C-alpha positions as CSV (number, residue, x, y, z in Angstrom):
1,X,14.3,-16.3,8.9
2,X,17.0,-17.2,6.4
3,X,18.5,-14.8,3.8
4,X,16.7,-16.4,0.9
5,X,13.3,-16.3,2.8
6,X,14.0,-12.6,3.4
7,X,14.8,-12.2,-0.3
8,X,11.5,-13.8,-1.4
9,X,9.4,-11.8,1.1
10,X,11.2,-8.6,0.3
11,X,10.5,-9.0,-3.4
12,X,6.9,-9.8,-2.6
13,X,6.6,-6.7,-0.4
14,X,8.2,-4.4,-2.9
15,X,6.2,-5.6,-5.9
16,X,2.8,-5.8,-4.2
17,X,3.0,-2.5,-2.2
18,X,2.3,-0.6,-5.4
19,X,0.7,-3.2,-7.6
20,X,-3.1,-3.4,-6.7
21,X,-2.8,-6.9,-5.3
22,X,-2.3,-6.3,-1.5
23,X,1.2,-6.4,0.0
24,X,-0.1,-7.4,3.4
25,X,-2.2,-10.3,1.9
26,X,0.7,-11.6,-0.1
27,X,3.1,-11.4,2.9
28,X,0.5,-13.4,4.9
29,X,0.4,-16.0,2.1
30,X,4.2,-16.0,1.7
31,X,4.8,-16.4,5.4
32,X,2.3,-19.2,5.5
33,X,3.9,-21.1,2.7
34,X,7.4,-20.5,3.9
35,X,6.5,-21.2,7.5
36,X,8.0,-17.9,8.8
37,X,6.0,-16.3,11.7
38,X,6.4,-14.9,15.1
39,X,8.4,-12.1,16.6
40,X,10.6,-11.7,13.5
41,X,7.6,-10.5,11.5
42,X,7.4,-7.0,13.1
43,X,11.1,-6.3,12.6
44,X,11.0,-7.4,9.0
45,X,7.8,-5.4,8.4
46,X,9.6,-2.3,9.6
47,X,12.5,-2.9,7.3
48,X,10.6,-3.6,4.1
49,X,8.0,-0.9,4.6
50,X,10.8,1.7,5.1
51,X,12.4,0.3,1.9
52,X,9.1,0.7,-0.1
53,X,8.7,4.3,1.1
54,X,12.2,5.1,-0.1
55,X,11.4,3.5,-3.5
56,X,8.4,5.8,-3.8
57,X,10.6,8.8,-3.1
58,X,13.2,7.5,-5.6
59,X,10.6,7.3,-8.4
60,X,8.4,10.3,-7.5
61,X,11.2,12.6,-6.2
62,X,10.5,15.4,-8.7
63,X,6.8,15.5,-7.6
64,X,7.8,15.4,-3.9
65,X,10.5,18.1,-4.4
66,X,8.0,20.3,-6.2
67,X,5.5,20.0,-3.4
68,X,8.1,20.8,-0.7
69,X,9.3,23.8,-2.8
70,X,5.9,25.1,-3.4
71,X,4.8,24.6,0.2
72,X,7.7,26.0,2.2
73,X,9.3,28.6,-0.1
74,X,6.4,31.0,-0.1
75,X,3.7,32.2,2.3
76,X,1.1,32.6,-0.5
77,X,-1.5,29.9,-1.0
78,X,-0.8,28.0,-4.2
79,X,-1.5,24.7,-5.9
80,X,1.2,22.9,-4.1
81,X,-0.1,24.0,-0.7
82,X,-3.6,23.0,-1.8
83,X,-2.3,19.5,-2.9
84,X,-0.5,19.0,0.4
85,X,-3.7,20.0,2.3
86,X,-5.7,17.4,0.3
87,X,-3.1,14.8,1.3
88,X,-3.4,15.7,4.9
89,X,-7.2,15.6,4.7
90,X,-7.0,12.1,3.1
91,X,-4.9,10.9,6.1
92,X,-7.6,11.7,8.7
93,X,-9.5,8.4,8.4
94,X,-6.4,6.2,8.6
95,X,-5.1,8.3,11.5
96,X,-8.3,7.7,13.4
97,X,-8.0,3.9,12.7
98,X,-4.4,3.9,13.8
99,X,-5.0,5.8,17.0
100,X,-8.2,4.1,18.2
101,X,-8.4,0.8,16.5
102,X,-4.8,-0.4,16.2
103,X,-5.2,-3.5,18.4
104,X,-8.4,-4.5,16.5
105,X,-6.7,-4.2,13.2
106,X,-3.6,-6.1,14.3
107,X,-5.9,-9.0,15.4
108,X,-6.8,-9.6,11.8
109,X,-3.1,-10.4,10.9
110,X,-1.8,-13.9,11.4
111,X,-5.4,-15.2,11.8
112,X,-5.2,-17.4,8.8
113,X,-5.7,-17.0,5.0
114,X,-9.5,-17.2,4.9
115,X,-9.9,-13.4,5.5
116,X,-7.0,-12.7,3.1
117,X,-8.7,-14.7,0.4
118,X,-12.1,-12.9,0.9
119,X,-10.4,-9.5,0.8
120,X,-8.5,-10.4,-2.3
121,X,-11.8,-11.3,-4.0
122,X,-13.2,-7.9,-2.9
123,X,-10.1,-6.2,-4.4
124,X,-10.7,-8.0,-7.7
125,X,-14.3,-6.8,-7.8
126,X,-13.3,-3.2,-7.1
127,X,-10.6,-3.3,-9.8
128,X,-12.9,-4.8,-12.4
129,X,-15.8,-2.4,-11.7
130,X,-13.6,0.7,-11.5
131,X,-11.9,0.0,-14.8
132,X,-15.3,-0.7,-16.5
133,X,-16.7,2.6,-15.2
134,X,-13.5,4.5,-16.1
135,X,-13.7,3.3,-19.7
136,X,-17.2,4.5,-20.0
137,X,-16.1,7.9,-18.6
138,X,-13.1,8.2,-20.9
139,X,-12.1,11.8,-21.3
140,X,-14.5,13.0,-18.6
141,X,-12.3,12.7,-15.5
142,X,-11.3,15.6,-13.2
143,X,-8.4,16.3,-10.9
144,X,-8.5,15.3,-7.2
145,X,-10.5,17.6,-5.0
146,X,-11.1,17.7,-1.3
147,X,-14.3,15.6,-1.5
148,X,-12.3,13.0,-3.5
149,X,-9.5,13.2,-1.0
150,X,-11.6,12.3,2.0
151,X,-13.4,9.5,0.2
152,X,-10.1,8.0,-1.0
153,X,-8.8,8.5,2.5
154,X,-11.8,6.5,3.9
155,X,-11.0,3.7,1.4
156,X,-7.4,3.7,2.6
157,X,-8.5,3.3,6.2
158,X,-10.6,0.2,5.2
159,X,-7.7,-1.2,3.2
160,X,-5.7,-1.9,6.4
161,X,-7.3,-5.3,6.3
162,X,-4.9,-8.0,5.0
163,X,-5.8,-8.9,1.4
164,X,-7.5,-5.6,0.6
165,X,-5.0,-3.8,-1.6
166,X,-4.3,-0.2,-0.5
167,X,-3.2,1.0,-3.9
168,X,-5.9,-1.0,-5.6
169,X,-8.6,0.3,-3.3
170,X,-7.6,3.9,-3.3
171,X,-7.0,4.0,-7.1
172,X,-10.3,2.2,-7.7
173,X,-12.2,4.5,-5.4
174,X,-10.7,7.5,-7.1
175,X,-11.7,6.2,-10.5
176,X,-15.2,5.5,-9.2
177,X,-15.3,9.1,-8.1
178,X,-14.5,10.2,-11.6
179,X,-10.9,11.3,-11.0
180,X,-8.5,11.1,-13.9
181,X,-6.3,7.9,-14.0
182,X,-3.0,9.8,-13.8
183,X,-4.2,12.1,-11.1
184,X,-5.5,9.4,-8.8
185,X,-2.4,7.2,-9.3
186,X,-0.1,10.0,-8.3
187,X,-2.3,11.0,-5.3
188,X,-2.6,7.3,-4.2
189,X,1.2,6.9,-4.1
190,X,1.9,10.2,-2.3
191,X,-0.8,10.0,0.3
192,X,0.6,6.9,1.8
193,X,4.1,8.2,2.5
194,X,3.4,9.8,5.8
195,X,1.2,7.1,7.2
196,X,3.8,4.3,6.4
197,X,6.7,6.4,7.7
198,X,4.6,7.1,10.9
199,X,3.8,3.4,11.3
200,X,7.4,2.4,10.8
201,X,8.6,5.0,13.3
202,X,6.1,3.8,16.0
203,X,7.0,0.2,15.4
204,X,10.7,1.1,15.6
205,X,10.1,2.8,19.0
206,X,8.5,-0.4,20.2
207,X,11.4,-2.4,19.0
208,X,14.0,-0.1,20.6
209,X,12.0,0.1,23.9
210,X,12.3,-3.6,24.3
211,X,8.6,-4.2,23.9
212,X,9.3,-6.3,20.9
213,X,12.3,-8.7,20.7
214,X,13.5,-10.2,17.5
215,X,16.1,-12.8,16.6
216,X,16.2,-11.6,13.0
217,X,19.8,-11.3,11.9
218,X,21.5,-8.4,10.1
219,X,21.9,-10.3,6.8
220,X,18.2,-11.1,6.3
221,X,17.3,-7.5,7.2
222,X,19.7,-6.1,4.6
223,X,18.6,-8.6,1.9
224,X,15.0,-7.9,2.6
225,X,15.6,-4.1,2.5
226,X,17.4,-4.2,-0.8
227,X,14.9,-6.6,-2.4
228,X,12.0,-4.5,-1.3
229,X,13.6,-1.3,-2.5
230,X,14.6,-2.6,-5.9
231,X,11.3,-4.4,-6.6
232,X,9.4,-1.4,-5.2
233,X,11.1,1.0,-7.7
234,X,10.1,-1.3,-10.6
235,X,6.6,-1.8,-9.4
236,X,6.0,1.9,-8.7
237,X,7.1,3.0,-12.2
238,X,5.3,0.0,-13.8
239,X,2.0,0.7,-12.0
240,X,1.8,4.3,-13.2
241,X,2.1,3.1,-16.8
242,X,-0.4,0.3,-16.2
243,X,-3.1,2.6,-14.9
244,X,-2.6,5.0,-17.8
245,X,-3.2,2.1,-20.3
246,X,-6.3,0.8,-18.3
247,X,-5.0,-2.7,-17.7
248,X,-6.4,-3.2,-14.2
249,X,-8.5,-6.1,-15.4
250,X,-5.5,-8.3,-15.4
251,X,-4.8,-7.6,-11.8
252,X,-8.5,-8.2,-11.0
253,X,-8.2,-11.7,-12.5
254,X,-5.0,-12.3,-10.6
255,X,-6.5,-11.2,-7.3
256,X,-9.5,-13.4,-7.9
257,X,-7.3,-16.4,-8.5
258,X,-5.1,-15.7,-5.5
259,X,-8.2,-15.1,-3.4
260,X,-9.7,-18.4,-4.3
261,X,-6.3,-20.1,-3.6
262,X,-6.1,-18.4,-0.2
263,X,-9.6,-19.4,0.8
264,X,-9.1,-23.0,-0.2
265,X,-5.7,-23.1,1.6
266,X,-7.2,-21.5,4.6
267,X,-10.0,-24.0,4.8
268,X,-7.8,-27.0,4.4
């Protein structure tokens, strides 16, 4: 992988991690078009996923700091402890998938763009329908509750498929459950921090143990990291404003177009 390929893929990862268009699906498309595949992918995935987690912390550091302060500086049960508990509850489904179905999930990656295209079309449908329903419920939304957390968590577990946007699926699911736009967006971004860090840590252990060998050089890794971090910061902040203004329809149209492209490319 050259430095400019790492730059392109890093920007794709950073932008699409938070925008509801599927980072995994776009990386599959990008790698197919650039012809980059093989052992380098795991190392690069570790680098760019770590970068996007750090970009989330950079944008939402006040919210994260408040949760830490409210959780660990008092023994009394409060709103911050309750919020962290809901995040932990939301992680149960994806934890189960990661522990017991990791090999099955990984088998979907690198299997061609047909599945990616289908999942992108599903993402488009979810975004369109959730925005339509959200507009009809304008002013009637509620804050995230435990029932919402587990349902959103289930949607995150399903969204491990390439092409099915994690942020798009979780935000759309929250909106369909009647959660306020700002509330579900914040929850969607915060709930993924621990799973992504955990996944990156496990992959790093595999890399260090010698189970995975990569020829990826230092320069591509640094370029990919910086590109993913910078574009991730922009996308995270941009996405929060987009959801507030109810503009998910544009992403639905984009996902539909990319989905059709991926299906056609995969069949050719």
